[in-house]
C-alpha positions in Angstrom: 133.6 78.7 50.1 133.6 76.1 52.8 135.5 78.5 55.1 132.9 81.2 54.5 130.1 78.9 55.3 131.9 77.7 58.4 132.5 81.3 59.5 128.8 82.1 58.9 127.7 79.1 61.0 130.0 80.1 63.8 128.7 83.7 63.6 125.1 82.5 63.7 125.8 80.3 66.6 127.5 83.2 68.4 124.5 85.4 67.8 122.1 82.7 68.9 124.1 82.2 72.1 124.1 85.9 72.7 120.4 86.1 72.3 119.8 83.2 74.7 122.2 84.8 77.2 120.3 88.1 76.9 117.0 86.4 77.4 118.3 84.6 80.4 119.7 87.8 81.9 116.4 89.5 81.2 114.4 86.7 82.8 116.6 86.7 85.9 116.2 90.5 86.2 112.4 90.2 85.8 112.3 87.4 88.5 114.3 89.6 90.9 112.0 92.5 90.3 108.9 90.4 90.9 110.3 89.0 94.1 111.2 92.5 95.3 107.8 93.8 94.4 106.2 91.0 96.4 108.4 91.2 99.5 108.7 95.0 99.9 105.0 95.7 100.8 105.0 92.8 103.3 108.1 94.1 105.0 106.7 97.6 105.0 103.3 96.7 106.5 104.4 94.0 108.9 107.8 95.2 110.0 109.0 98.7 109.0 105.9 100.8 109.6 105.0 99.3 113.0 108.6 99.7 114.2 108.4 103.5 113.5 105.9 104.0 116.3 104.0 106.7 114.4 100.6 108.1 115.2 97.8 107.9 112.7 98.8 111.1 111.0 102.4 109.9 110.6 101.3 106.5 109.4 99.0 108.0 106.8 101.8 110.2 105.5 104.4 107.4 105.6 102.0 105.0 103.7 101.4 107.5 101.0 105.2 108.3 100.6 106.0 104.6 100.4 103.2 103.7 98.0 104.3 106.6 95.7 107.9 105.6 95.7 106.9 101.9 95.1 104.7 102.8 92.2 107.5 104.9 90.7 110.1 102.2 91.1 107.9 99.4 89.7 106.2 101.4 87.0 102.7 101.5 88.4 99.7 101.8 86.1 96.8 103.2 88.0 94.9 104.7 85.1 92.9 106.8 87.6 91.0 108.8 84.9 88.8 106.1 83.6 85.0 106.4 83.0 84.7 102.6 83.0 86.5 102.4 86.3 84.4 105.2 87.7 81.1 103.6 86.6 82.0 100.2 87.9 83.4 101.5 91.1 80.5 103.8 91.8 78.0 100.9 91.3 79.9 98.6 93.6 80.3 101.3 96.2 76.6 102.2 96.0 75.7 98.6 96.7 77.9 98.4 99.7 76.6 101.7 101.1 73.0 100.6 100.6 73.8 97.5 102.7 75.1 99.7 105.5 72.0 101.9 105.2 69.8 98.8 105.5 71.7 97.7 108.6 71.0 101.0 110.2 67.3 100.8 109.3 66.9 97.4 111.1 66.7 97.9 114.9 68.4 94.7 116.0 71.2 95.1 113.5 71.5 98.8 114.4 71.8 97.9 118.1 74.5 95.4 117.2 76.5 98.1 115.5 75.9 100.5 118.3 77.3 98.0 120.8 80.6 97.6 118.9 83.7 99.0 120.6 84.8 102.4 119.3 88.0 101.6 117.3 88.7 105.0 115.9 92.4 106.0 116.4 93.6 109.1 118.3 91.8 111.6 116.0 88.2 112.5 115.6 85.9 110.1 113.6 85.4 112.9 111.1 89.2 113.2 110.4 89.7 109.5 110.4 86.9 108.9 107.9 87.4 112.0 105.7 91.3 111.9 105.5 93.1 108.9 106.9 90.9 106.1 105.4 90.8 107.7 101.9 94.5 108.7 101.8 96.4 106.6 104.3 94.6 103.4 103.6 92.6 103.3 100.3 94.8 105.5 98.0 98.1 104.0 99.4 97.0 100.4 99.2 95.3 100.7 95.8 98.4 102.4 94.4 100.6 99.6 95.9 98.6 96.5 95.1 96.1 97.0 92.3 97.9 99.8 90.4 101.4 98.4 90.6 101.8 94.9 92.0 98.9 93.2 90.2 100.0 94.4 86.7 103.5 93.2 87.4 102.2 89.8 88.5 100.0 89.6 85.5 102.9 90.1 83.2 104.9 87.5 85.0 102.4 84.8 86.0 99.4 85.3 83.8 96.2 83.8 85.1 97.7 82.7 88.4 98.6 86.3 89.3 95.2 87.3 90.8 95.5 84.6 93.5 99.1 85.5 94.3 98.2 89.2 94.5 95.2 88.6 96.7 97.2 86.4 99.1 99.9 89.0 99.3 97.3 91.6 100.2 96.0 89.3 102.9 99.5 88.7 104.4 100.2 92.4 104.5 97.5 92.7 107.2 99.2 90.4 109.7 100.9 93.3 111.5 97.8 95.5 111.6 95.7 92.6 112.9 98.2 92.0 115.7 98.2 95.7 116.6 94.5 95.8 116.7 94.1 92.5 118.6 92.2 90.9 115.8 92.5 87.2 114.9 95.3 86.9 112.4 94.0 83.9 110.3 90.5 85.5 109.9 92.0 88.9 109.0 94.3 87.4 106.4 91.4 85.3 104.9 89.0 88.3 104.8 91.5 90.7 103.3 92.7 88.1 100.8 89.1 87.7 99.6 88.7 91.5 99.4 92.0 91.7 97.5 90.6 89.1 95.0 87.5 91.2 94.4 89.5 94.4 94.1 91.9 92.7 91.7 89.1 91.4 89.5 87.6 94.9 89.4 90.9 96.3 88.3 91.4 93.7 85.6 87.8 94.1 84.4 88.0 97.9 84.1 91.7 98.4 83.4 91.7 101.0 86.2 92.5 101.2 89.9 89.6 103.7 90.3 87.0 100.9 90.5 88.6 99.0 93.4 89.5 102.2 95.1 85.9 103.3 95.2 84.7 99.9 96.5 87.5 99.9 99.1 86.6 103.3 100.3 82.9 102.4 100.6 83.8 99.3 102.7 86.3 101.0 105.0 84.5 104.3 105.4 81.1 102.7 105.7 82.4 100.2 108.3 83.9 103.1 110.3 80.9 105.4 110.0 78.1 102.9 110.6 78.8 102.2 114.3 79.0 106.0 114.9 75.7 106.6 113.3 74.2 103.6 115.0 75.2 104.9 118.4 73.7 108.3 117.6 70.4 106.8 116.4 70.2 104.6 119.4 70.9 107.4 121.8 68.2 109.6 120.1 65.7 106.8 120.3 66.3 106.3 123.9 66.0 110.0 124.6 62.5 110.3 123.0 59.5 110.9 125.3 57.5 107.8 126.2 54.6 108.8 123.9 56.9 109.2 121.0 58.5 105.8 121.6 55.1 104.1 121.6 54.2 105.8 118.4 57.5 104.8 116.8 57.0 101.1 117.7 53.3 101.1 117.0 52.0 100.3 120.5 48.4 99.1 120.6 45.9 101.9 121.4 47.9 104.8 119.9 45.7 107.2 118.0 
């Protein structure tokens, strides 16, 4: 009887040790996966993609291929078909676009936008805004960060995940900032804040659709507003003198 109890105790200890070992192996595998998920987008955006020397069309295609492979490898959860995500994203995007519209309606602000340097790449503004921003930037980045990286970080770090995901999103813009000649610290800070907002939208709705719509409104609106401002400013300057006086309400107009 004592021998049986001793054997049972040894067996239980062995099972317990095996369980602890399996948990340790699983934890180590999860840690390696999380580290890889954090590092790969940074290497891609700051090292690999710039080294390829691609034009805007090549970069958009490469970004989409990389984002798709990344989402497949790390089990992305975009949940694109979400009415809650669509409603929240549409409301946020409408607010942003209303802000750009107000900027165009205020003459001093409109002139400021018109004076900004044309930063469109080697394609037409129409192609850039209609294709490369939605696909090469918004879809690719939302698939990478909000649909794949953020859920993985949530599973690993809990409440701390949103800050880590946002900071990673900011760091991924170091290379693009250098290429564009923008200040790196400011770019990282701004994009990290944007990543925090995008991430909270994704967590609130359970869908990457909401941050994608807001992201699209910000990027497309930011690209389109200077173009429209220059057109409006040029049209105002080309008006006849009487029309200009009427527009600004000069004294003595009938």
